[in-house]
C-alpha positions as CSV (number, residue, x, y, z in Angstrom):
1,M,-6.3,1.3,-20.1
2,D,-6.8,-1.0,-23.1
3,E,-10.5,-0.9,-23.6
4,P,-13.0,1.9,-23.2
5,P,-15.6,1.5,-20.5
6,M,-18.7,-0.5,-21.4
7,Q,-21.9,1.5,-20.8
8,D,-23.5,0.6,-17.5
9,S,-27.2,1.5,-17.6
10,S,-28.1,0.2,-14.1
11,P,-28.6,2.8,-11.4
12,E,-26.0,3.2,-8.7
13,T,-28.1,1.8,-5.9
14,A,-30.1,-0.8,-7.8
15,S,-29.6,-4.5,-8.1
16,L,-28.2,-5.5,-11.5
17,F,-31.5,-7.2,-12.4
18,S,-34.0,-5.1,-10.5
19,D,-35.8,-3.8,-13.5
20,P,-39.2,-5.3,-14.2
21,V,-39.0,-8.0,-16.9
22,E,-41.3,-7.1,-19.8
23,P,-43.3,-10.0,-21.4
24,G,-41.3,-11.6,-24.2
25,S,-38.0,-9.9,-23.2
26,E,-36.2,-13.1,-22.2
27,V,-33.2,-14.0,-24.4
28,R,-33.2,-17.4,-26.1
29,A,-30.3,-19.4,-27.3
30,A,-29.7,-20.3,-30.9
31,R,-30.1,-23.8,-32.0
32,P,-26.5,-25.2,-32.1
33,A,-25.0,-26.7,-35.2
34,P,-25.2,-30.5,-34.9
35,T,-21.4,-30.8,-34.8
36,L,-21.0,-28.6,-31.7
37,A,-22.3,-31.2,-29.3
38,G,-19.8,-33.8,-30.4
39,L,-17.0,-31.2,-30.3
40,A,-18.0,-30.1,-26.8
41,A,-18.1,-33.7,-25.6
42,A,-14.5,-34.3,-26.9
43,L,-13.1,-31.4,-24.9
44,P,-11.4,-32.2,-21.6
45,E,-13.3,-31.6,-18.4
46,R,-10.6,-29.4,-17.0
47,L,-10.9,-26.8,-19.9
48,W,-13.2,-23.9,-19.2
49,L,-13.6,-22.1,-22.6
50,G,-15.6,-19.0,-23.2
51,T,-15.6,-15.4,-24.4
52,S,-14.6,-12.2,-22.8
53,S,-18.2,-11.0,-22.5
54,W,-21.7,-11.8,-23.9
55,H,-23.5,-8.6,-24.8
56,Y,-23.1,-8.6,-28.6
57,P,-26.2,-8.4,-30.8
58,G,-24.2,-9.5,-33.8
59,W,-24.0,-13.0,-32.4
60,A,-27.6,-13.6,-33.5
61,G,-27.7,-17.1,-35.1
62,L,-24.4,-18.1,-33.5
63,V,-25.4,-17.7,-29.8
64,W,-28.8,-16.0,-29.8
65,D,-31.9,-17.2,-31.7
66,K,-32.5,-13.7,-33.1
67,L,-31.4,-10.1,-32.9
68,Y,-31.6,-8.6,-29.4
69,S,-30.4,-5.2,-28.1
70,E,-27.2,-4.9,-26.2
71,E,-29.1,-3.9,-23.1
72,Q,-31.2,-7.0,-23.3
73,L,-28.2,-9.2,-23.7
74,S,-26.2,-7.5,-20.9
75,R,-29.1,-7.9,-18.4
76,R,-30.7,-11.2,-19.5
77,G,-28.4,-12.9,-22.0
78,L,-26.1,-14.9,-19.7
79,D,-28.5,-17.9,-19.3
80,A,-28.8,-18.3,-23.1
81,Y,-25.0,-17.8,-23.5
82,A,-24.3,-20.6,-21.0
83,R,-26.5,-22.9,-23.2
84,H,-23.9,-22.8,-26.0
85,P,-22.3,-26.3,-26.1
86,L,-18.7,-24.9,-25.9
87,F,-19.2,-22.1,-23.4
88,R,-18.3,-23.2,-19.9
89,A,-16.8,-19.9,-18.9
90,V,-17.1,-16.2,-19.4
91,G,-15.0,-13.1,-18.6
92,L,-16.6,-10.7,-16.2
93,D,-14.9,-7.3,-16.7
94,R,-17.7,-5.0,-15.5
95,G,-16.2,-4.6,-12.1
96,F,-13.1,-3.1,-13.6
97,Y,-14.9,0.2,-13.8
98,R,-17.0,0.0,-10.6
99,P,-16.8,-2.7,-7.9
100,L,-19.7,-5.2,-7.8
101,S,-21.5,-6.3,-4.7
102,V,-21.9,-9.8,-3.4
103,Q,-25.5,-9.7,-4.5
104,Q,-24.6,-8.7,-8.1
105,Y,-22.1,-11.5,-8.3
106,A,-24.7,-13.9,-6.9
107,E,-27.2,-12.9,-9.5
108,Y,-24.7,-13.7,-12.2
109,A,-24.0,-17.1,-10.6
110,A,-27.7,-18.0,-10.4
111,Q,-28.0,-17.8,-14.2
112,V,-25.5,-20.5,-15.1
113,P,-25.1,-24.2,-14.4
114,Q,-22.9,-25.7,-11.7
115,H,-20.0,-26.6,-14.0
116,F,-19.8,-23.0,-15.3
117,R,-16.9,-20.7,-14.2
118,F,-16.3,-16.9,-14.2
119,V,-13.0,-15.3,-15.0
120,V,-13.3,-12.0,-13.1
121,K,-11.1,-8.9,-13.7
122,A,-10.0,-6.8,-10.7
123,P,-11.0,-3.1,-10.5
124,A,-8.9,-0.4,-12.0
125,R,-8.7,1.2,-8.6
126,V,-6.0,-1.3,-7.6
127,T,-4.6,-2.3,-11.0
128,D,-4.0,1.0,-12.7
129,A,-1.1,3.2,-11.6
130,Q,-3.0,6.3,-12.8
131,V,-6.4,7.8,-12.2
132,R,-7.7,8.3,-15.7
133,G,-10.1,10.7,-17.4
134,A,-13.2,9.7,-19.4
135,G,-11.1,9.4,-22.5
136,G,-8.5,7.1,-20.8
137,Q,-5.8,9.7,-20.4
138,G,-3.8,9.5,-17.2
139,L,-4.5,12.4,-14.9
140,T,-2.8,11.8,-11.6
141,V,-1.0,9.0,-9.7
142,N,-3.4,6.5,-8.2
143,P,-2.8,6.3,-4.5
144,D,-4.6,2.9,-4.3
145,F,-2.5,1.1,-6.9
146,L,-1.7,-2.4,-5.7
147,N,-3.5,-1.8,-2.3
148,A,-4.1,-5.3,-0.8
149,D,-6.8,-4.2,1.6
150,I,-8.9,-2.5,-1.2
151,A,-8.3,-5.5,-3.5
152,W,-9.7,-7.8,-0.9
153,R,-12.6,-5.6,0.2
154,D,-13.8,-4.4,-3.3
155,F,-12.9,-7.5,-5.4
156,A,-11.7,-10.8,-4.1
157,Q,-14.0,-11.0,-1.1
158,P,-17.4,-10.1,-2.8
159,A,-16.5,-12.2,-5.9
160,S,-15.6,-15.2,-3.8
161,I,-18.8,-15.0,-1.7
162,G,-21.1,-14.1,-4.5
163,L,-19.8,-16.6,-7.2
164,A,-18.8,-19.3,-4.7
165,N,-17.8,-22.5,-6.5
166,K,-18.5,-20.9,-9.9
167,L,-15.5,-18.5,-9.5
168,G,-12.8,-19.8,-11.8
169,A,-10.1,-17.1,-11.7
170,L,-9.4,-13.7,-10.1
171,V,-7.4,-11.7,-12.6
172,F,-5.3,-8.7,-11.7
173,Q,-4.7,-7.1,-15.1
174,I,-2.1,-4.4,-14.5
175,S,-2.7,-1.5,-16.9
176,P,0.2,-0.1,-18.9
177,L,2.6,1.8,-16.7
178,P,3.5,5.4,-17.2
179,G,6.8,5.5,-19.2
180,H,8.9,6.8,-16.4
181,W,7.7,3.9,-14.1
182,L,9.0,1.2,-16.4
183,G,12.4,1.3,-14.8
184,E,10.9,0.7,-11.4
185,T,9.3,-2.7,-11.8
186,A,11.5,-4.2,-9.1
187,R,9.8,-1.9,-6.5
188,L,6.4,-2.5,-8.0
189,I,6.9,-6.3,-7.9
190,E,7.4,-6.0,-4.1
191,H,4.0,-4.2,-3.8
192,L,2.4,-6.8,-6.1
193,H,3.9,-9.6,-4.0
194,A,2.3,-8.1,-0.9
195,L,-1.0,-7.7,-2.6
196,L,-1.0,-11.4,-3.7
197,R,0.0,-12.5,-0.3
198,G,-2.8,-10.5,1.3
199,I,-5.4,-12.1,-1.1
200,A,-4.0,-15.6,-1.0
201,D,-4.0,-15.7,2.8
202,R,-7.7,-14.8,3.0
203,T,-9.0,-16.7,0.0
204,T,-10.4,-20.2,0.3
205,G,-11.7,-22.5,-2.4
206,A,-10.4,-23.6,-5.7
207,A,-10.3,-20.2,-7.5
208,T,-7.1,-19.4,-9.3
209,L,-5.3,-16.1,-8.6
210,A,-3.7,-14.7,-11.8
211,V,-1.7,-11.6,-12.9
212,E,-1.8,-10.2,-16.4
213,V,0.4,-7.4,-17.5
214,R,0.6,-4.9,-20.4
215,D,4.3,-4.2,-20.2
216,P,7.0,-6.9,-20.9
217,Q,9.3,-5.2,-18.3
218,W,7.3,-7.0,-15.6
219,L,8.5,-10.4,-16.9
220,T,11.5,-11.0,-14.7
221,P,12.6,-13.7,-12.3
222,A,11.4,-11.5,-9.3
223,F,7.9,-11.4,-10.9
224,V,7.9,-15.2,-11.3
225,A,9.1,-15.6,-7.7
226,A,6.3,-13.4,-6.4
227,L,3.7,-15.5,-8.2
228,K,5.2,-18.8,-7.1
229,D,5.5,-17.7,-3.5
230,T,1.8,-16.8,-3.3
231,G,0.4,-19.7,-5.4
232,A,-0.6,-17.3,-8.1
233,T,-0.1,-17.9,-11.8
234,Y,0.7,-15.8,-14.9
235,C,-2.3,-14.9,-17.0
236,L,-1.2,-15.4,-20.6
237,G,-2.3,-12.1,-22.1
238,L,-2.5,-12.4,-25.9
239,H,-2.4,-8.7,-26.8
240,A,-0.4,-6.5,-29.2
241,K,1.1,-4.7,-26.2
242,M,2.8,-7.9,-25.2
243,P,5.2,-10.3,-27.0
244,P,3.8,-13.2,-29.0
245,I,2.7,-16.3,-27.1
246,S,6.0,-18.1,-27.8
247,E,8.0,-15.4,-25.9
248,Q,5.7,-15.5,-22.9
249,L,5.8,-19.2,-22.4
250,P,9.1,-19.2,-20.4
251,V,7.1,-17.5,-17.5
252,L,4.6,-20.4,-17.6
253,R,7.3,-23.0,-17.7
254,A,9.0,-21.4,-14.7
255,L,5.7,-21.8,-12.8
256,W,5.0,-25.3,-13.9
257,P,3.1,-27.3,-12.9
258,G,0.1,-25.1,-12.4
259,P,-3.2,-23.9,-13.9
260,L,-3.5,-21.9,-17.1
261,V,-5.4,-18.6,-17.3
262,C,-5.4,-17.0,-20.8
263,R,-7.2,-14.0,-22.2
264,W,-6.9,-13.7,-26.0
265,N,-7.6,-10.0,-26.3
266,L,-6.4,-8.5,-29.5
267,N,-5.0,-9.6,-32.9
268,L,-1.3,-8.6,-33.1
269,K,-1.9,-7.0,-36.6
270,H,-3.6,-4.0,-35.0
271,G,-0.6,-2.9,-32.9
272,A,-0.4,-1.9,-29.3
273,F,-3.2,0.8,-29.6
274,G,-5.4,-0.9,-32.1
275,Y,-8.4,-1.8,-30.0
276,E,-10.8,0.7,-31.6
277,R,-9.6,-0.1,-35.1
278,A,-10.2,-3.8,-34.5
279,R,-13.6,-3.1,-33.0
280,D,-14.6,-1.0,-36.0
281,Q,-13.3,-3.5,-38.6
282,Y,-14.8,-6.6,-36.9
283,S,-18.2,-5.3,-35.8
284,P,-20.8,-6.9,-35.7
285,F,-18.6,-9.8,-34.7
286,N,-20.3,-12.5,-36.7
287,R,-17.5,-13.7,-38.9
288,M,-13.8,-14.5,-38.8
289,V,-12.1,-11.5,-40.4
290,D,-8.4,-12.0,-39.5
291,P,-7.8,-15.7,-38.6
292,D,-4.6,-16.2,-36.6
293,P,-3.8,-19.9,-36.9
294,D,-0.3,-19.5,-35.4
295,T,-1.5,-18.0,-32.1
296,R,-4.4,-20.5,-32.1
297,A,-2.1,-23.4,-32.6
298,G,0.3,-22.2,-29.9
299,L,-2.5,-21.7,-27.4
300,A,-4.0,-25.1,-28.2
301,R,-0.6,-26.7,-27.4
302,V,-0.5,-24.9,-24.0
303,I,-4.1,-26.0,-23.2
304,A,-3.4,-29.6,-24.2
305,G,-0.3,-29.7,-22.1
306,T,-2.0,-28.1,-19.1
307,V,-5.0,-30.3,-19.0
308,G,-3.0,-33.3,-19.9
309,A,-1.0,-32.8,-16.7
310,G,-4.3,-32.7,-14.7
311,Q,-4.3,-28.9,-14.3
312,P,-7.3,-26.6,-15.0
313,A,-7.3,-24.2,-17.9
314,Y,-9.5,-21.0,-18.1
315,V,-9.5,-19.5,-21.5
316,T,-11.5,-16.5,-22.7
317,L,-11.5,-15.1,-26.2
318,S,-12.3,-11.6,-27.4
319,N,-14.0,-10.6,-30.7
320,K,-10.9,-8.5,-31.3
321,A,-8.8,-11.6,-31.6
322,E,-10.0,-12.8,-35.0
323,G,-13.3,-11.1,-35.6
324,S,-15.9,-13.3,-33.8
325,S,-15.1,-14.9,-30.4
326,P,-17.8,-17.7,-30.8
327,L,-16.2,-18.7,-34.1
328,S,-12.7,-18.4,-32.5
329,A,-13.9,-20.8,-29.7
330,V,-15.0,-23.4,-32.3
331,A,-11.7,-23.2,-34.1
332,L,-9.7,-23.4,-30.9
333,A,-11.8,-26.3,-29.6
334,E,-11.1,-28.1,-32.9
335,A,-7.4,-27.5,-32.6
336,V,-7.3,-28.8,-29.0
337,T,-9.3,-31.9,-29.7
338,T,-7.1,-32.7,-32.7
339,L,-3.9,-32.4,-30.5
340,L,-5.4,-34.6,-27.8
341,R,-6.3,-37.3,-30.3
342,Q,-2.8,-37.2,-31.7
343,R,-1.4,-37.7,-28.2
């Protein structure tokens, strides 16, 4: 598992927003810099750009008008987030740790405008080969790994109903495999193929089905064939556990033409297990600490090529990519618009 669980303070049986709203507890958006409106207007309509989540108090002045608590932002910050000129998408990872209901998804959808899209991560129950302890250590083999029926019941169906046309992508991020499983990817790809077929046959609408992996051993012709056969795509996972963007592009080329789903998760400098180190060095996530112009330029080229071919692109950025995902979004948007002007 790459990231520790986010604290979830809502009761097991309560609606996500069932707490009484105290006077003055609403979250307000920051006044955007004058240049952002023009930059947003120059972005292609088929690009849905956003961040991996929205609950960070350190974004005060960048996204929020003042400092709010993480709990306030988690529960009531999405409306203000969606008012940022560049943010037309957001990652929704909370269901990775515990499945969300149709009502919870619908409550998220009600807070954002019609053009907004969610990039939703599947639960660990079907994407992790191991049942893990509180510290992330693998305890036992997960009997529900790549189970198509559970994936539909606990993830794809409630997300599709609750988010409706605001669902952009369903992402199955396969957690790192136990070492002794890395030689068995051919067998696992067969199970993945069956899962994707089970979801694709029951899913309607324009949502994109995508698979992200944390082991390069998955990236084989059989993996590409499974994606192609089910109409799914490869989620470009920019993370130190995976090769650089240039070495992942052959998979996207083999699936061309098709949509782009990308999650820029972690700066390569921190290594495969550097999530906590990046978090500690970059917090409170209000400045660019480790700019990565090479990855940004490569991603901008992929985006420009995708939308230029009339395909949608869903791209979410983590604070752990360069230090501040709102500022990374600005830099990436500038890189994309510059490329499109040149073309």
